[in-house]
N, C-alpha and C positions, 0 to 999 in steps of 0.2 A: 729292384732295378740295378743293373751293373753300372758302377760309376765309370766316368770317362777316363781314358788314359791321359795323363798329364804330360805335356811336352814343353820343354824350355827352348825358346828360340832366342838366340843372341845374335843380332844383326844390326849394323849401323845404318843400313839403307832402309828408311822408313817405308818406301814404296814396296821394296822387295819383301820386307818383314810382314807388312800387312797383307800382301798378296799370298804369302806363304801361310799365314794364319787363317785367312778365309778359306783357302783350299784344303787345309788340314781339317778344319772344324766343320766342313760342309755336311758330313754324314752323322755328326753328333756323337761319335765314339771317342773323340779327342777334345781336350781343352788345352789351349796354348797360352803360355805366359811369355810376354815379350820383354826383352831388354836390349838397349842399343849400345851399351858399354859393359865392360867387365865389372865396373863398380855397381851398376844396376843389377847385373846378374848375381853378384855377391849378396846384395840386399834381398833379392827374391829368395835365394838359397838359404839365407839366415832365417827366413820365415816359413819356408816349405822346401823340402828337398826330396820328396818321394816322386820324382819325375820318371816316367817310363823311358824317355829319350831326351837327349840334348842335341839341338841342331845349331852349330856354332860357326860363325864367321871367323876365319883365322886372323884377319887383319882388322882390328878394332882400334879406335883412337887411343885407348889406354891398354891395348894388348896387341902391339904391332907384330910380334913374333909368335903369335899363337899361344900366349900364356893362359888364355881363357880355357884351353883344353885341360891343363893341369888342375885348374880351379874346379871345374865341373866334375872332372874325373875323381877328385878327392871325395866326392859324395857318392861314388860308386854308380854313377849314371852313365849308361851307354851313350856313345857319341857318334854323330855324323857331322863332318865338317864341310863348310863351303870355302872355296878359294877362287880368286880370279887369276892368280899366278901360281905356277907349279913347276918344279924341276925335280931331278932325281934325288938331290940331297933332301929337299923338303919332303918328298914322298917317303923316303926312308925314315926320316925323323917322325913324321906323323904316324905312319903305320907301326912303328916301334912302340908307340903309346897304347896300342891295342884298340884303336877306334874301329867302328863298324865299317865305315866307308868314307870316301871323300867325293865331293861333287864340284864340278866347275860351274861358276856362275856365268853362263854364256847366254842363255835364252830361256824362253818359257819351258823348253824341254827339260831344263835342269830341275824345275819345280815338279814336272811330271815324274821325273826319276825319283826325286825325294819322296813324293807321295806314294809311289809304288813300293819304295823301300820300306817306308813306315808300315804300310799294310802287310808287306811280306814278313817283317820282323814280328808284327803282332800275331800273325798266324803261326809263325815258327814256334812260338811258346807252347803250342799244343801238338807239335809234331815230334815223333820219336825217330831218331837216326841211329844207325849202327855202323861203327867203323871196324873193319876187319883187316888186320895187318900184323904180321909176325914181328915187325920192327917196332919196338916200344917207342923210340923217338919219333918215327914217322906217324905212328898211331896217335901219339900225344899231340903232335902238330895239327893233325886233322881235327882231333877232338877240340883243341883250343880254338880253331877257326870256326867250327860249327857252334861252339858255345858263345862266341862273339855275336853270332846271329840268333842266339837264344833257342836253338834246338835243344830238345831233351836227348842227350847223347849217351849211348852205351858203347861198349867196346868188346872185341874178341880178338884173340891172338892167332886163331886159325879157323878154318871152315867148320869144324865139328862144334867148336864153342859157339860159333855164329848160329848154326842150326838150332842148338839148344835154346839160345836166347829168342830166336824167332818163334820157336814152339811155345815158349812161355809168354812172349810179348807179341801177340798176334796183330797188333796195330802199328807196327813199325812201318814207316812210309818211305824211308831213305836208307839205302845200304851203300857204303863205299868199301870196295874190296880190292886188296892187292892181288897180283897174279901169282907170284912165286912164294908159296907158303908150305910149311910142312903138313903132313896128314891129308890135306885136301887143297888143291890149287884153286885159284880164282875161277877158272872155267867150270870146274866140277861143282863149286859152290853155287855159281849162278844157275846151273842146270837144276840143281836141287831146289833152289829158291823158286825158280820159274815153274816147277812142277806144282807149286802151291799158290804162288802169287803171280798174277798177270802184270803186264806193263801198265795196265790201267789201275792197279792197286798199289804198286810199289816201284819206286825208282831205284835202279842199280847203276852205279858209276864205277867203272874199273879204273885202277891206277897201277902203274908199273914204272920202275926205273929202266926197264929194258924195252921201253916203248918204241915201236916202229909201226909202219902202216899195216903190216900183216897182223901184228898183235892187236892193234885197235880193232881191226876188222873181225878178228876171232872173238873179241869181247862182245862186239855188237851182235854177231851171228849167234852167239851162245845165249843172248837174252839181255845183255846190258843196254841201258839207254844211252850211255855216253862213256867216254874214255879220257883220262887225263895223264899226260906224261909227267913223271917225277924227274927232277924237281919242278915245281910250278910256282907261278906268282899267285899271291893270295887273291888278287883281282880276278884272275882266270878261274880259280877254284870257286869263288863266290858266284861268278857269272854263270858257270856251268851248272852249279847246284841250283841256283835261283831259276834259271831258264827251265830246267827239268821239273822242278817242283811246281812252277807256274803252269806248265803244260799238263802235269798230272792233275792238278786241281781243275783245270778247264775241262779235261776229259771226264773227270768225276762229276762235274757240274752238269755236263751234257747228259751223262747217264742218269743222273738224278732227275733231270728235266723229263726224261722219258718215263720214269717210274713214280715220280712224285706229283702230287696235286699242287698246283702252283699257288693256291690260296692258303691252304692249311698246313702244307708241308708233310701231310700224311702220305702213305703209299696211295697210288691211284688204282682205278679199276683194273687196268692192264696188269699191274704188278700183282694185285690180289689174285687174279685167276692164274697167272704164271706160277707164282710161288705157292698158291693155295692148292693147285693140282698136285704138286710134289708132296706137300704135307698130307693131302688126302690119300695119295698112293701109299704113304707110310702108315696111315691110319688103317687102310684096308688090309695091310699085312700085319696089323695089330702091333706095330712097332711103337706107335704113339696113340694117345686118345685125343680126339679133336672135337671141340665144341664150336658151333657156328652160330653167329648172331647177326641180326639186322637191327639197326638203330635209326630212328627218325626224330627230327626236332618237331615238337608239337606246334601247330598253328604258325609255321614259318612264313607262309605267304602274308599272314596278317602283320607279322613283324616288318617285312619288307614294305608293305603298303602303308603302314603307320609311321615308321621311322626312316625308311629309305634303304636302298641296297647297301650303302656303306655300313650301316648298323647291322644289316643282315650278314654281311661279310664278317663283321666283328663277332657276332654270335657264333657263326660257323667255326671261326678260329678258336674261340673260347671252348666250345664243346669238343673240338678236335684235340685241344691241349689236355683237357681233363681226361678224355678217353685214352689218349696215348700214355699219360702218366699212370693211369689206373692199371694198365696191363704190362706184361713183361716184354723184354726185347725179343724173346723167342716167339711171341704172339704177333699176329698181323692185324693192324688197325688201318683201315683204308676208307677213303671217301669214294663212294660209288657214283656220286653225281648229285647235284642239288643239295638238299638237306639230309641225304641218306648216307649212312656209313655201314660198313660190314666189319666183323671181327672174327678171326680164327684164333681160338685159345688152345694152346698145346698143353696136354696133360693136366687139364683143370679137373680136380677131383669132383666127381658127380655130386657129392654131398655139399660142395661149395658153390655150385652153379647159381642157386637162388641168391645166396649171400653176395657173391661177387657182382652180379649184374644189378641187383637191387641197390647195392652201395653206389654203383656208377650212376644209377638213376637219381639217387639222393644227392650225390655230390653236385650234379648238374642243377638240380632244383634249388640247392642252397646257394649257388653262385650268384653274385650280384654283378651286373655289367653296367658300368657308369657311362652314360651318354649325355654330354653337356651337364645339365643340372638334374638329370633324371636317372633313376635306377631301373634297369630292366632285369626281370627274372624270367627264365625259360625252363621248360620241362622237355623230357624226351620219353619216347615209348620204345620198348625193346622186345624183339621176338627172338627166341633162342631154340635151336635144335640141339639137344644134348647128345644125340647119337648120330652117326653118319648113315646115309641111305643112298644106295646106287652110286651116284657120282657127286662131284662138288655142286654142280648146278641144281641137282635134285634136292640136296641137303639145304642149299641156300634158299631154294623155293619153300622148303618146310619152315625155315626161320622167318621168311617173309610172310608166310601164312600166319605164324604166331604174332608177328608184328601187326598184321591187319586186325587180329583179335584184340591186341593191346590197344589199338586205336579205337576200335568199336567198344572196348570195355571202359572207356572214359579217359584214355590217355594218361600220361605220367605213371605208367605201370609197366610191368614185365610179365610176359607170358612165355613159358618154356614147355617144350614137349619132350617126353621120354618114351622109351618102348612101352613102358607100363601105362603111360598117360599120353597117348597120341593126340588127344583132343586139346591138351595144353593145361597148364596150371598157372593161374594168375596170382601175382604178388605185387605189392606196391600200395600207393595211397588211394587209388580209385576204387 
């Protein structure tokens, strides 16, 4: 189990501090340590200093000028500060220290903003960003800003370099590109990127010191999500990046909702047939070999009747997790409905079919599921069509027929058919 992210909150208002703590810890992914003074914060830091973030009030009884920032920063802890008063001089002073952000303590919306920022920073740690700019100083400035928000940052000095990085690192989710660059300008780069990545897959933000309404319009029309004029305030930079990344994640979540099973997180029936038909077409052209399987949890109704549907859901998720881990990312594992799953295995060696599917059966049979003070063990039956026949639906029906034979053969077993053995071969414990 992944340990919770530790957050240090230093705030002299007990009400505000406790409210913040309860809001942060509500989803269980975070653990908050509270201090009301700089002295208390120092004591906590002397005992533990591996904090993910520090949330600091600038005006404390023993730290009236924001001295707490330097103390916490000396432990290499990223910082978000709270303040009730703010002016341009204080802004410059605080931002020069390299904090993540500052928040006005005005209303409950301030806490909402802090919570959203914490979640954003947490997710950023797993997001790759690419900065493309021929100016070394400008490029470094953007890199430093993105690093503050914990993005995994890469850099390129021109469009050609950027394309090579994107070819190698296919999971980049954010690109910031200048317009005026040698070899390939920002417009040309965006067109090349959009030929491979849609706006639902990758955010592109254009930047230029020659910004005007026409240039920003051209950036957007060429496929950019947004545009920032140079020079820019760090607050504007972060706001635009954050808004666009939040939007990207919402769109991706909506897309996942369409193709993912809500309970197990596996691909759903719709995705199975949409993606499966493409794989089947490749198999018909002999570009790949495709193995089709149907899997069913044995006596699942009895599990629901005996232990309740909550336990039944737990069993479904456990079997789904084992099946997904057992196969490769190039394969498709989907929940078809109820306790039934389907698998399309790409380029699985024919002499490995018996071993791979019987191993899956064994892994499920050996798994123990704890429910209160009881241990539940379940088994599965699997039907496999080793060769393709006609179309996907016909081949799936063949696998389903083999599954029916596995059920009738005593359950907790695998039956697979080949061209040489269309009647099926049974392996397993039964």
